[in-house]
C-alpha positions as CSV (number, residue, x, y, z in Angstrom):
1,M,105.9,1.6,52.6
2,R,105.0,0.1,49.2
3,K,101.8,-1.9,48.7
4,L,101.7,-5.5,47.5
5,V,98.8,-5.8,45.1
6,V,97.5,-9.1,43.8
7,V,95.9,-8.7,40.3
8,E,93.9,-11.6,39.1
9,F,91.6,-12.5,36.2
10,L,88.9,-15.0,37.3
11,S,85.8,-16.8,36.3
12,V,82.7,-16.4,38.5
13,D,83.6,-19.7,40.1
14,G,87.2,-18.4,40.9
15,V,89.1,-20.2,38.1
16,M,92.3,-18.4,37.1
17,Q,93.9,-21.1,34.9
18,S,94.8,-20.3,31.3
19,L,93.0,-17.1,30.9
20,G,94.7,-15.9,27.7
21,D,95.8,-18.9,25.7
22,P,94.7,-22.6,25.3
23,H,98.3,-23.7,25.9
24,E,99.1,-21.3,28.7
25,D,98.7,-23.8,31.6
26,P,97.4,-27.3,30.5
27,D,98.1,-28.9,33.9
28,G,95.5,-31.5,34.7
29,F,94.5,-31.8,31.0
30,Y,92.8,-28.5,31.3
31,E,90.6,-27.9,28.2
32,H,89.2,-24.4,28.7
33,G,92.4,-22.4,28.0
34,G,91.9,-19.0,26.4
35,W,88.5,-18.4,28.1
36,G,89.2,-14.8,29.1
37,A,90.2,-13.2,25.8
38,E,86.6,-12.4,24.7
39,Y,86.0,-10.2,27.8
40,F,88.7,-7.6,27.1
41,D,87.1,-4.1,26.4
42,D,87.9,-0.4,26.9
43,T,87.0,-0.5,30.6
44,L,89.4,-3.4,31.3
45,G,92.0,-1.6,29.2
46,A,91.6,1.6,31.2
47,A,91.8,-0.3,34.5
48,A,95.0,-2.1,33.3
49,A,96.5,1.3,32.3
50,E,95.7,2.7,35.8
51,G,97.2,-0.3,37.4
52,M,100.4,0.0,35.4
53,A,100.8,3.7,36.2
54,G,101.0,2.8,39.9
55,T,103.2,-0.2,39.5
56,D,107.0,-0.2,39.6
57,A,107.8,-3.8,40.3
58,Y,106.3,-7.3,39.7
59,L,106.5,-10.4,41.8
60,F,106.0,-13.8,40.1
61,G,106.0,-17.4,41.0
62,R,108.1,-19.7,38.8
63,K,105.4,-21.0,36.5
64,T,103.9,-17.7,35.8
65,Y,107.3,-16.1,35.3
66,Q,108.4,-18.7,32.8
67,G,105.2,-18.4,30.8
68,M,105.5,-14.6,30.8
69,A,109.2,-14.7,30.0
70,R,108.6,-16.8,26.9
71,Y,106.0,-14.4,25.5
72,W,106.4,-10.8,26.5
73,P,110.0,-10.2,25.4
74,T,108.9,-11.1,21.9
75,V,106.1,-8.4,21.8
76,P,107.2,-5.0,20.4
77,D,107.3,-2.1,22.8
78,D,104.6,-0.3,20.9
79,D,102.3,-2.6,23.0
80,P,101.9,-0.7,26.3
81,M,101.7,-3.8,28.4
82,A,104.9,-5.3,26.7
83,A,106.7,-2.0,27.2
84,H,105.8,-1.9,30.9
85,L,106.5,-5.5,31.6
86,N,109.8,-5.6,29.8
87,S,111.2,-2.5,31.4
88,T,109.9,-2.9,35.0
89,P,111.8,-4.8,37.7
90,K,110.6,-8.3,38.2
91,Y,111.2,-10.5,41.2
92,V,110.9,-14.2,40.9
93,V,110.2,-16.7,43.7
94,S,111.4,-20.2,43.0
95,R,113.0,-23.1,44.8
96,T,114.1,-24.7,41.5
97,L,115.4,-21.9,39.2
98,S,119.1,-21.0,39.5
99,S,118.9,-18.0,37.2
100,V,116.4,-15.7,35.4
101,E,117.0,-14.3,31.9
102,W,114.1,-11.8,31.2
103,A,115.4,-8.3,31.4
104,N,115.3,-6.6,34.8
105,S,114.5,-9.9,36.6
106,T,115.9,-10.9,40.0
107,L,115.6,-14.3,41.6
108,L,114.5,-14.1,45.3
109,T,116.1,-16.8,47.5
110,G,115.8,-17.6,51.1
111,D,113.0,-16.8,53.4
112,L,110.0,-15.6,51.2
113,A,108.3,-13.5,53.9
114,A,111.6,-11.7,54.8
115,A,112.5,-11.0,51.1
116,V,109.0,-9.7,50.2
117,G,108.9,-7.7,53.5
118,E,112.2,-6.1,52.5
119,L,110.9,-5.2,49.0
120,K,107.8,-3.6,50.6
121,L,110.1,-1.4,52.8
122,R,111.9,0.1,49.7
123,D,110.7,3.4,48.3
124,G,108.5,3.2,45.2
125,G,105.1,2.3,43.8
126,N,103.1,-0.8,44.0
127,I,104.6,-4.3,43.7
128,V,102.1,-6.3,41.7
129,V,101.6,-10.1,41.6
130,L,100.1,-11.4,38.3
131,G,98.8,-14.9,38.2
132,S,101.0,-17.0,40.5
133,G,98.2,-18.6,42.5
134,Q,100.4,-20.7,44.8
135,L,102.6,-17.7,45.6
136,V,99.5,-15.6,46.3
137,R,98.3,-18.2,48.9
138,T,101.7,-18.2,50.5
139,L,101.7,-14.4,50.7
140,M,98.3,-14.5,52.2
141,E,99.5,-16.9,54.9
142,H,102.1,-14.3,55.9
143,D,99.7,-11.4,55.8
144,L,101.8,-9.7,53.0
145,V,98.9,-8.8,50.6
146,D,97.7,-5.2,50.9
147,E,95.2,-5.2,48.1
148,Y,93.4,-7.5,45.7
149,R,92.3,-6.3,42.3
150,L,90.0,-9.0,40.9
151,F,88.7,-8.9,37.3
152,V,85.8,-11.4,37.5
153,H,84.4,-12.4,34.1
154,P,80.8,-13.6,33.6
155,I,81.6,-17.3,32.9
156,V,81.4,-20.4,35.1
157,L,84.1,-22.9,34.0
158,G,83.4,-25.7,36.5
159,S,87.0,-26.9,36.6
160,G,90.5,-25.5,36.8
161,K,92.9,-24.0,39.2
162,R,91.2,-21.6,41.6
163,L,92.9,-18.5,43.1
164,F,91.9,-19.1,46.7
165,G,91.5,-22.9,46.6
166,D,92.1,-24.0,50.2
167,A,93.0,-20.7,51.8
168,G,93.3,-22.2,55.2
169,Q,91.6,-19.8,57.6
170,P,88.8,-17.4,56.7
171,R,90.0,-13.9,55.7
172,R,87.7,-10.9,55.8
173,L,88.0,-8.4,53.0
174,K,86.7,-4.8,52.6
175,L,85.4,-3.8,49.2
176,V,87.0,-0.5,48.1
177,E,86.2,-0.5,44.4
178,A,83.5,-1.9,42.1
179,R,83.1,-1.3,38.4
180,T,81.4,-3.2,35.6
181,S,82.7,-3.4,32.1
182,S,80.6,-3.2,29.0
183,L,80.9,-7.0,28.6
184,G,79.7,-7.7,32.2
185,S,83.1,-8.3,33.9
186,Q,83.4,-7.0,37.4
187,I,86.5,-5.0,38.5
188,L,86.7,-5.4,42.2
189,G,89.2,-3.9,44.7
190,Y,89.5,-5.4,48.2
191,V,91.8,-4.7,51.1
192,P,92.2,-7.0,54.2
193,A,89.6,-6.0,56.8
């Protein structure tokens, strides 16, 4: 059975909004966009490469998918992340999209839990969720997340969309990995306890 792995880049106070670019997600007149770029170093790069090596599918919510689909197909494949994202199967959860254009993308319709459960039963490597906070919370509600890989950067933003927000009920996690980057970011791996 494949694992569903949530990979998120967060501030210490749990904000995930607009990590890479000021215009990435301006919802709520968010003014801190692009806050995460200064924390990328060789340690984070190595962790990203390790993650890509075990990933053979991505799962996105609509907003994250649309943002990624606007950017990554324009990046040359000599960028390892672009090469991986552009060539790897992508599954998109949306109630409003009727089609998806990015290469190797498939729109998931119908019952989310059943569709993701079926994906997990297929042979292959990890299915990774990037961003997609609302989708992550829904996957958590259905106990579909097998692992969380959190990259926590040493900054408190004070406002913005938080990954866990109102997660409903408490969920215990077990720490399975902890590393610190040269710039003070924590790379944390958790599994449901």
